[in-house]
N, C-alpha and C positions, 0 to 999 in steps of 0.2 A: 143161456147158452147163445143165446142169438145177440146179447148184448155183450157177449165175451168177445165174438166173432166180429162183430161191428167195431170193438175197439182198437182190435187188432189190426183192423182192416185201416182204420183212420192212424193207426202210428205208423203202417207202412207206407201210406200216400205222404204222411208228412216226411218220415225218413228220405221217401223218391224227393219231395221237392226240395229238401234241404240240401241232397246231394246233387240235384240238378243246378240249383243255385251257386253250389260251389263251384261246380265245375263251370260255369258262365263267369264267374268271378275270377277263376283261376285261369281260363282264357284270355279276357279283357285285361287285366292286369299283372299278369305273369309273360304269357305267349305274345301279345300284341306288342308290347313294345320294343322286343326283340326283331320282330317281323317287320314293323316301320323302319326300324334303324337300318336294318340290312336292305332295305327296299330304295332308301336313300343313298345307298354307295358308303353307309358309315362303317365303323366297326363295333360289332357288342361285346361289352366284357361281362362275361356272365357271373364271376365273382362278388364283383361292385354292383351290379345292374345298371351299367352307363352305356351312355351310346356316346363315342368319341371320334372326331373328325382325323381322318387319315391324313398326316403330312408329308407333301412329294419331297424326298431328300434333297432333288437341285435347290429346291428354294432356301434349305438350310445351308447346305455346303456354298452355293454360290457357283457351283462347277457346272460348265455347258453340260447339255443332255447327250448321252453317249460318249463323255471323253473317257478314254483309258485310264484303269486304274493305276496308279501310281505305285513303283516299286522301290523298297528300300535305297538302292542306290541311283535311283533318278532325282533323289531329294538331297540339295545342297544345306549340310550344316552352318547355323546361323552363328558366324562370329560375334561372340560380345566382349566389349572392352573390359580388361581387368579392373578391379576399384584403383582410380587414383591414374592410369595409363591409358594409353592409345593400343587397338589392337595390333598394327604395324611396327612395333618397337623393335 
């Protein structure tokens, strides 16, 4: 009976050790990258597990910061020349 109890105790200690190791691995390899990414001000994509750098929109559009949004009536249509002719014919 004592040998059975000691084997069960060893099994539970081993199970506890494996569970603790799994929790540590989960924290290091699954949670820490997300926390490091957000700490640096980047965006974390949980579906692909990618840390992405946000892009500031005025850097792409070359519009000044704080410029008003354009309405459809504010934009003049571009007149293109018909094939083989002048647009002012």
